[in-house]
N, C-alpha and C positions, 0 to 999 in steps of 0.2 A: 277525578278528568284533567284539571290541568296537566298534573305531571305524568298523564298517560299521554295526553295528543303532543306532548315536547317528547317522547321517547316515539311517540309515531313521527315527527319531524323530523328527528336527528335518523330516524330507520332508512326515511326520505332518501337524505340525505347522504346519506352516505349508499343508498342504490344507487344519486345517479350520482356519485363522485366514477362509482367503477366502470357506470354505463361511459364515462369520460373517455377513462382511459383506454376503455378498448375499442372505443371508436376510430382513431388509427389504423388498429389491428383487420375493421372488418373493410376502412374503403383501404387496406391495401389489399384482401382476401379478393375484393369487387372488383381491384385493378388485375389482378392473376388469373380470374374466372375469365376476362372479356377477349384475354390473350392466347389468341389459338394452341399456344407451347406448355401451355400450363396445365399440368394435368391435377384432378382431386385429387392424389395421394400428396403431390408437392401445396397448393394453396393450407392446405390443413396442415401439414406442417409449418409454411411460412405463420400462417395463423396462430398456432401454437408457439412459435419463440417467437412472434409479437409479444402475446399476454407475457411471457416470461421474462420478456427483455424488459415491458411497461412496466409490472409490477414490483421487477426490484428494484430499477431505477425511482419508481415514484413512495414506497413503499414506506422509503423516511422522511417526507414530507408530507403523506397521506396518513395517519397516526388517531383517528374519531372511531371509534365504537359507537358504535349505534344504544347499547345499555351502558357503558360506561362511559363518557360523555371524553374529548377531546384528551387525548394524555402531555402530547407535545408536539408545536412541529419543528420540522430540522429538516431543510431538502439537503442529501449528502449524494454527492452524483461519483461513479464510479470510474476508472480512467483503467484499460487494459496496462501490462508491460511488456519488455521483448523476454520475460521471463513466467511462462504458463498459468506457473504454481503461485504467483506472483499478483496485487488486484492491487489499486492504490484506491483509497477514497478519501474524497475532500467535502471536509465536514461540512464547508463554510464557515468555517472561523479558522482563528490563529492553532495550529496544537505545538508546535518548540517555537518561542521567544531568539533565539540565540543557537546555532549549531544543531544535529538531531541526536537522535537516540535510537541503539539499535537492539534490541530482546532475541539475542539466537536459539532464548530455550526461558518455559516457563521459570524456571529461578533463576532468575537476570532480568522479569518481572515483577517480581515482590514490592520492588519503592515504585512502582508506578500504579493505581487502580487501574486503569484506566487497559496499559500492556494485561494485568492481572486477567483483570474479566474476555480480551478477547481469548489469552490463553483458558480460557476457562471453557470456550464451543471444542467441541471434538472433532479435530481433525484440522486444528493450528500450529503449524512448528513456527513459525517467527512471522515479530513484531516489530515495524523499524517509523519513529517519528520522526518528520522531519516538516518542512515550517508551517505547512498549512493542510498536509496531509498528514494519509497513517497507510504503509503497506501492509499488508497482511497477506505470508505467506501458506499456504495449506497442503496438509502430504498429498500424494499421486491418486490416493482410492478417495477423498472427499473429493464434491462435486460443490462448486460455486452458487449453482440453483439451490441448495439447500446454507450452504454456511454464509450467505449475504445476508437475508433476513435476520441473521441471527449478530449478526455481528452492524449490521446498520443499529441495534438494540441495545447493543452494548456501548456503541458513542455514544446514541441521544441520550440515556439512560445515566453515563457517564456523565454528559454536558448540561445535563437538570441537576442531576446529587451536588457542585459546585462546589464536589473533590479535585486537589489540585491536580495538576499531570503526574508530579511526584514527589513522596511524602518526606524527602530528603535531598534538597533545595541542592546542598551542594554538588549535589551528583548528578541535576539537570544534563547535562549539554558537556560531551570531550573538546574540547578543547587543545587538540592533537593538531592542529595548525598555525595556532598562534608563536607570531617570533618571539625566539627568550632570550635575555642579555645574552648566553654563553654559544646561542646558535651562532655554527659557523655562516660567513658570505652562504657558499653554496646551500647550506640547510633552508636555510632562510629564502632564497628565490625558489626553491622545492619547495615550502611552506607555501608562498604569494601562488605560485604555477595553480599549485593544489584547488585555493580557496578561493582563487577568481576567476580560472578558466577551468577547469577539470570537475571541481566539485558542481557548479549549478549546472549543467550536463548532462550529469548523471543522475541529480537529483531528479531530472523530466523523466526519468525512467520508474524512478520509483525507488530510487538505491544512494548510495553515499559510499565514499573510501574514508578508511581513517592512516593517516602517516604511520605506518611501525618503526624508521629509522631508515637512515642511510649511512651504510659503511664506504668511508670515501678511500679505501685501497682496493676495494674492488669494484666501487661507483655501482653498487647495486643499494634500489634503491626499496624498502618493505611498507608494503601496502595490504589494508583488509575491508574487501567487498563486503558492503554492508546491505541489509535490505534486497528487494527484489533482484538485486547486480550476486548476491551470495547464492551459488547454487544453478544459476543461470546456466545457459549452455553456450548462450555467445559474451559471457562475461572474460574467458581468456582471449576474445577476440580484442573485445573492448581495453582490454590490462595492456598486449603488445603495440595493437596495431592505433590507440586513440592512446592515452597517458604513456606510454614508453618512449613515441616517437616524436609526441610534443613537448617531454620531460627533456630527450637527447636535445630535443632543437635549439632548448633555450638553456642548458645546463650543460654545456660537454664536459663535465666532470662526469655523468649520470651514463651510465653505460647499459645498464638492465635494470627490470621492473619486474620485482616478483612480487607474486598474495603468497600473503602467511595467512595456513589453516588454522581457526582454534580445534583443539584437542577432538572436541563433536564433529567441527568440519574433518577433519583430519578422519577420523574413524570412518566414517561416511565414504569416503574418498577410498579407505585400502576396501572397504567395501563391494564399492562397486567395482572397483577391479579384479578382484574376486570371482563376484560374480563374473 
């Protein structure tokens, strides 16, 4: 009987938590009903959207089953990006201690248990690790409403497992902007600007940039866009109006900044142009 009482108690607690999450939605709907301009369909749509937002944002912290007990407690916040196909997930814990890591496909994710698990979700096309966030990119036909609960579960499972972020720590973070002994003064200035001025702003949008080289004869800086910035409709504007202007202002030797694409990105670009 004692065990049965605990089971009933868990079920009642779970029900009260559901009611707590829905209370703001009910209050919002009542406010709309009092407004003369709101129709019944608008109130219904507002309540539905509120339900989705409430349960999506709280699913990560509310993982309590009335029959299985408490599984894990972790609050994961989401943040939108300029790229509608990419979403940032903040687990409330450090992700990358140094640098960042980009996984443009499932093959590149084999070294990371978390990235591999995320690619195991149908509809995920790219994963990116920042200092305290994970950016996930989906296919055009996938819906965030269905993907977010699975992404929440994958992130929580990883942190509760105790596994390392990378199986091989030597390939954990790219040090593309580390200034080497053989770097010229121009290259050193470019790398310093990328690391201290440009990279933090790009990471705020869930992405990153990777330095791929500088041609002193043409004055062209080669960069690769990562995370949410890869495939973003506004990435070309960011590259030219933002990054290029800043580098040209502080480093007169820089004449242009160009984006370097991976083989898969080039193929996708050509396919889009043909269509």
